[in-house]
N, C-alpha and C positions, 0 to 999 in steps of 0.2 A: 502494501498502498504506499502512495505517496504521503508526504505532510500533510496537502490538501486534503485527500480521500481521509486520513487518520480524525482531522479536525474535525470532517464532515461526519465519521461513526461517533465521536465524543458527546457532539453538539447534539446529535441525534438520541443520543444514550440519555444524555443529561435532561431533556427535554421531557423522554418521556417517566423518570424518575422525579423528576420534578414538579413535573406540572401533569402528565397524565394517568399515572398509579394513582391507586386504589389508599386514600388513609385509612387503615384499621385500625379499630380500636384492640389494645391491649387488655387478654386475660392472662395474668401471671397461673397457668396451669400447666402443665403437663399437657394435657391434650391438647390444647391452645396452641405448644410449642412443636410440637409434631404432626399439627397439621397442615403444615409448612414443608415442601417438595425439601428434597437430598438432595439438592442443585447447589451451584455456586451463582453468586447474586452481591450487586452493592445494595444497601439498603442505607434505609435515615429515619434518624426520629425526630418527631416535629413536637415542641411545649408547644402548648394553648397557641398551636398554628405554625409557629416559628422553628425552622429547623433549628435543632439544638446536636444533633449527632450524625455522623456521619460513618459509614465503615461497608467492607465488603471480607468476605467468605469464600468459603470454597464448600462449605454447606449451610442455608438459611434454617434449613430445622436445628442443626444443630447451636446456631448463632443465637436462635430465640430460646431453645433449652438452659443456653448460659445466662439468659436476661434473669432464669427465678433464680440466682446466685449471687451472691453481691461479688466474691470470690473470684467469678466466671468472667464478668462483664466492669467496665470501663466506666459506661455511661452510668449505672446503679452509682459505684464512688462517687464520680464525679456528684452527681445529683445528690447522693447524701452530703456529701460536706460540703458543696452549696448552702442547703436549705437546715442540715442541723446539725451543726457545728458547735452554736453556740449554746444547744441545750446541755444538761450540768451530766449528764450519763455519755457524753457523746466521746466516743475516741475513732482515732481515722483509720477506715476500712484500708485491705491491703487484697492482694492476690492472693493473702492465705488466713485473713479473719475478714468476718464481717462487722456489722453496727451490730451495737445490743439490739435487743430482741425488742425492747420497744420503739428505736428508727426502724427495724426492719421494717415494722407495720408499718409504721408513719410513710417510707419509703414506698412500700407496696402501694400503699393508695394512691398517695399521689403520681404514679407511674399511671395506674390505669385512668386515675379521672383528667390528669393534663397530659399524655402523652399518646401519641399517634407513630404506626410503622406504615411507611412505605417502602416498597423493593422493587426491583429488577432484575431477573434472571440473562446474568453475563458468562458468555464460557471466554471471550476475546477480550481485553483490556479494562479487568475489573479494579485493578490498583490503578489503571492511570487515573480512571473515572473518579477514584475516592481523593486520589492527588488533586484533581483539576479542581473538583467541589471543596476539598478542605480548603485549596487556594481562593476560592471564589469566595467559598461562605463565611470561615473562620469560623464555626460551629460553636458553640463554646463548653460543651461538654466534651468534646474532643481530647486526644492528647496533642500537646503540643510536640512537634518535631518527633512527628512518627517514626518510627523505624521501616529503614527503607524508600519515607521521603525524600520527594529532592529540594531542597531549600533552596528560595530567592533572594538574594540581598539585595540587587542592584536593582536599581528604576527598570532597566530594559527586561532584566529576568519578569520584574514583577508586571509590566506591562505585558507579559507575552500572557500572561495568566488573566490579569484585567485591569482592559488597555488607556484606563483613567487612572491608575495607583500613583499617586505623588503628586497628580494635577491639583493646581488651586477650583477649591467648588466657587463656582461663579455665581450672580443672582438669580442667572435663570434657573440654574440646576437647582436653586436654592430654595426655588418657587415652585418649578416641577417635583421636589421629592415634598414642600408641603402637600402640595397638590394630589399625588399619589398618596402618601403617606392618609393622607383624608377618606380616602376611599377604601382604603384598608388594605394597600397592598402588604404584602410581606416581605420580609428583611429578605430571601431570595428571588423576590420578581425584583424589588429595587434592586441588588445586587448585579443582576444581570440587566436589566433598565441603566442603570449608570455606570457600568463597567469597573464597579468597586467592588473591594470585596465584606463579607458583610458586619466585621469588624469596623470599617471606615463607615458604613450606613449606619451602623448603629452610635458611633461616634458624633456624628453629624446632626441624626435626629436628635440625642441630648443637647447639640452646644445649640440648636434651635429650639428646644426643649419644645419640639411638638406635641409629647406627649402629655406636658403640663396643659399644653394650650389645649387638645383635644383628647385627651384619654390614650389609652389603648398601653 
């Protein structure tokens, strides 16, 4: 495949995953986890509609079984650390230790009420798609510096992933961002529209105080 063909292929996969794929509610049961095919996939979690985690796996069934156990999935540990670190009985979870029983129950409840799952089956290019989405969206519960990921530090390399990375926001782009925010566009959709990663979009929304003005 040529570079152009690879780019077109990854764009189609990206659109299929973010726009077309079903948003599944999560049931933290073995039956639910085993309902997925035993095939390779790229998947994402949304928290209240916003993409918060992107991953790839050789078996989507196996990975959904992993989410039943805090020791087996990063998204559980990072969610727990984000929401429950101020609790008196909090102890940081690791790949060898779960949270306390009380926090585990609250974590399960939060996952089932606030998270949805989307996935697509991918045989070719799943790691490249995961890295592409990670760079574009900067999902808050994904690990930074993921093993094997290609890090881009220069402006040129950043802009290969997000065409407007490091470019100044203009008055026109701020006005467009405010308009689209009011229309309820997600961070992922805004990221694609403005050619900036998710972290840049969230930072600009905060700077413009759009959540304070309009809620959300």
